[in-house]
ROKOLTOR-846914 format. One record per residue (C-alpha): residue in three letters; chain; x, y, z. Coordinates in nm, 4 decimals. Layout:
% residues N
<rec><resn>ALA</resn><chain>A</chain><px>X</px><py>Y</py><pz>Z</pz></rec>
...
***
This chain:
% residues 73
<rec><resn>MET</resn><chain>A</chain><px>-0.3093</px><py>-0.7073</py><pz>-1.3624</pz></rec>
<rec><resn>PRO</resn><chain>A</chain><px>-0.3724</px><py>-0.5514</py><pz>-1.0202</pz></rec>
<rec><resn>THR</resn><chain>A</chain><px>-0.4336</px><py>-0.8021</py><pz>-0.7429</pz></rec>
<rec><resn>LEU</resn><chain>A</chain><px>-0.5886</px><py>-0.5661</py><pz>-0.4892</pz></rec>
<rec><resn>ASN</resn><chain>A</chain><px>-0.9505</px><py>-0.4456</py><pz>-0.4869</pz></rec>
<rec><resn>GLU</resn><chain>A</chain><px>-1.1743</px><py>-0.2476</py><pz>-0.2519</pz></rec>
<rec><resn>ALA</resn><chain>A</chain><px>-1.3503</px><py>-0.5595</py><pz>-0.1170</pz></rec>
<rec><resn>ARG</resn><chain>A</chain><px>-1.0208</px><py>-0.7229</py><pz>-0.0210</pz></rec>
<rec><resn>ILE</resn><chain>A</chain><px>-0.9044</px><py>-0.4026</py><pz>0.1503</pz></rec>
<rec><resn>ARG</resn><chain>A</chain><px>-1.2248</px><py>-0.3686</py><pz>0.3531</pz></rec>
<rec><resn>ALA</resn><chain>A</chain><px>-1.2048</px><py>-0.7360</py><pz>0.4533</pz></rec>
<rec><resn>SER</resn><chain>A</chain><px>-0.8495</px><py>-0.7039</py><pz>0.5898</pz></rec>
<rec><resn>LYS</resn><chain>A</chain><px>-0.8273</px><py>-0.7415</py><pz>0.9659</pz></rec>
<rec><resn>PRO</resn><chain>A</chain><px>-0.5382</px><py>-0.6517</py><pz>1.1985</pz></rec>
<rec><resn>LYS</resn><chain>A</chain><px>-0.3132</px><py>-0.9366</py><pz>1.3102</pz></rec>
<rec><resn>GLU</resn><chain>A</chain><px>-0.0498</px><py>-0.9696</py><pz>1.5788</pz></rec>
<rec><resn>LYS</resn><chain>A</chain><px>0.2212</px><py>-0.8501</py><pz>1.3380</pz></rec>
<rec><resn>PRO</resn><chain>A</chain><px>0.2020</px><py>-0.6003</py><pz>1.0493</pz></rec>
<rec><resn>TYR</resn><chain>A</chain><px>0.1423</px><py>-0.7545</py><pz>0.7068</pz></rec>
<rec><resn>LYS</resn><chain>A</chain><px>0.1265</px><py>-0.6345</py><pz>0.3470</pz></rec>
<rec><resn>LEU</resn><chain>A</chain><px>-0.1397</px><py>-0.6616</py><pz>0.0764</pz></rec>
<rec><resn>PHE</resn><chain>A</chain><px>0.0396</px><py>-0.6213</py><pz>-0.2560</pz></rec>
<rec><resn>ASP</resn><chain>A</chain><px>-0.1043</px><py>-0.4494</py><pz>-0.5629</pz></rec>
<rec><resn>GLU</resn><chain>A</chain><px>0.1447</px><py>-0.4002</py><pz>-0.8460</pz></rec>
<rec><resn>ARG</resn><chain>A</chain><px>0.4597</px><py>-0.2089</py><pz>-0.9435</pz></rec>
<rec><resn>GLY</resn><chain>A</chain><px>0.5773</px><py>-0.1734</py><pz>-0.5823</pz></rec>
<rec><resn>LEU</resn><chain>A</chain><px>0.2487</px><py>-0.0498</py><pz>-0.4329</pz></rec>
<rec><resn>PHE</resn><chain>A</chain><px>0.1202</px><py>-0.2233</py><pz>-0.1210</pz></rec>
<rec><resn>LEU</resn><chain>A</chain><px>-0.1117</px><py>-0.1660</py><pz>0.1719</pz></rec>
<rec><resn>LEU</resn><chain>A</chain><px>0.0461</px><py>-0.2137</py><pz>0.5148</pz></rec>
<rec><resn>VAL</resn><chain>A</chain><px>-0.2027</px><py>-0.3420</py><pz>0.7739</pz></rec>
<rec><resn>THR</resn><chain>A</chain><px>-0.0783</px><py>-0.2576</py><pz>1.1232</pz></rec>
<rec><resn>PRO</resn><chain>A</chain><px>-0.1682</px><py>-0.4396</py><pz>1.4476</pz></rec>
<rec><resn>SER</resn><chain>A</chain><px>-0.3584</px><py>-0.1300</py><pz>1.5658</pz></rec>
<rec><resn>GLY</resn><chain>A</chain><px>-0.5797</px><py>-0.1486</py><pz>1.2553</pz></rec>
<rec><resn>GLY</resn><chain>A</chain><px>-0.4128</px><py>0.1233</py><pz>1.0482</pz></rec>
<rec><resn>LEU</resn><chain>A</chain><px>-0.4085</px><py>0.0856</py><pz>0.6702</pz></rec>
<rec><resn>LEU</resn><chain>A</chain><px>-0.1142</px><py>0.2666</py><pz>0.5091</pz></rec>
<rec><resn>TRP</resn><chain>A</chain><px>-0.0322</px><py>0.2928</py><pz>0.1403</pz></rec>
<rec><resn>ARG</resn><chain>A</chain><px>0.3380</px><py>0.2463</py><pz>0.0740</pz></rec>
<rec><resn>MET</resn><chain>A</chain><px>0.5507</px><py>0.2108</py><pz>-0.2371</pz></rec>
<rec><resn>ARG</resn><chain>A</chain><px>0.8760</px><py>0.0169</py><pz>-0.2520</pz></rec>
<rec><resn>TYR</resn><chain>A</chain><px>1.1391</px><py>0.1284</py><pz>-0.5004</pz></rec>
<rec><resn>TRP</resn><chain>A</chain><px>1.5149</px><py>0.1159</py><pz>-0.5524</pz></rec>
<rec><resn>PHE</resn><chain>A</chain><px>1.7491</px><py>0.4119</py><pz>-0.5904</pz></rec>
<rec><resn>ALA</resn><chain>A</chain><px>2.1234</px><py>0.3721</py><pz>-0.6419</pz></rec>
<rec><resn>GLY</resn><chain>A</chain><px>2.0955</px><py>0.0034</py><pz>-0.5574</pz></rec>
<rec><resn>VAL</resn><chain>A</chain><px>1.9264</px><py>0.0691</py><pz>-0.2212</pz></rec>
<rec><resn>GLU</resn><chain>A</chain><px>1.5675</px><py>-0.0234</py><pz>-0.1413</pz></rec>
<rec><resn>ARG</resn><chain>A</chain><px>1.3532</px><py>0.2721</py><pz>-0.0289</pz></rec>
<rec><resn>LEU</resn><chain>A</chain><px>0.9949</px><py>0.3132</py><pz>0.0935</pz></rec>
<rec><resn>LEU</resn><chain>A</chain><px>0.7596</px><py>0.5986</py><pz>0.0127</pz></rec>
<rec><resn>THR</resn><chain>A</chain><px>0.4395</px><py>0.6547</py><pz>0.2127</pz></rec>
<rec><resn>LEU</resn><chain>A</chain><px>0.1464</px><py>0.7620</py><pz>-0.0052</pz></rec>
<rec><resn>GLY</resn><chain>A</chain><px>-0.1226</px><py>0.8079</py><pz>0.2604</pz></rec>
<rec><resn>ALA</resn><chain>A</chain><px>-0.3712</px><py>0.6215</py><pz>0.4755</pz></rec>
<rec><resn>TYR</resn><chain>A</chain><px>-0.6777</px><py>0.4300</py><pz>0.3613</pz></rec>
<rec><resn>PRO</resn><chain>A</chain><px>-0.9662</px><py>0.5412</py><pz>0.3403</pz></rec>
<rec><resn>ASP</resn><chain>A</chain><px>-0.8371</px><py>0.9015</py><pz>0.3089</pz></rec>
<rec><resn>VAL</resn><chain>A</chain><px>-0.6512</px><py>0.7834</py><pz>-0.0019</pz></rec>
<rec><resn>PRO</resn><chain>A</chain><px>-0.8633</px><py>0.5277</py><pz>-0.1921</pz></rec>
<rec><resn>LEU</resn><chain>A</chain><px>-0.7128</px><py>0.2558</py><pz>-0.4107</pz></rec>
<rec><resn>LYS</resn><chain>A</chain><px>-0.7536</px><py>0.4524</py><pz>-0.7342</pz></rec>
<rec><resn>ARG</resn><chain>A</chain><px>-0.5800</px><py>0.7607</py><pz>-0.5905</pz></rec>
<rec><resn>ALA</resn><chain>A</chain><px>-0.2979</px><py>0.5465</py><pz>-0.4430</pz></rec>
<rec><resn>ARG</resn><chain>A</chain><px>-0.2328</px><py>0.4046</py><pz>-0.7903</pz></rec>
<rec><resn>GLU</resn><chain>A</chain><px>-0.2266</px><py>0.7581</py><pz>-0.9341</pz></rec>
<rec><resn>LYS</resn><chain>A</chain><px>0.0190</px><py>0.8695</py><pz>-0.6659</pz></rec>
<rec><resn>ARG</resn><chain>A</chain><px>0.2391</px><py>0.5676</py><pz>-0.7412</pz></rec>
<rec><resn>GLU</resn><chain>A</chain><px>0.2512</px><py>0.6608</py><pz>-1.1085</pz></rec>
<rec><resn>ASP</resn><chain>A</chain><px>0.3286</px><py>1.0248</py><pz>-1.0253</pz></rec>
<rec><resn>ALA</resn><chain>A</chain><px>0.6150</px><py>0.9126</py><pz>-0.8011</pz></rec>
<rec><resn>ARG</resn><chain>A</chain><px>0.7600</px><py>0.6907</py><pz>-1.0739</pz></rec>
***
């Protein structure tokens, strides 16, 4: 079950260090100290962890980020 929703995203505030709001299946929202909200997906290829950037919120809403994650898988 997804743990992230639109209300939680809108309520996120920048902190001194970047932090992540996790959804599911490797998708997370990176909240930067400058206030940027970036969709990223963590995955492994050949035993090495990789990161894929899917876009910035609100240009890419939660529903579209989940679709992009599934397309990338």
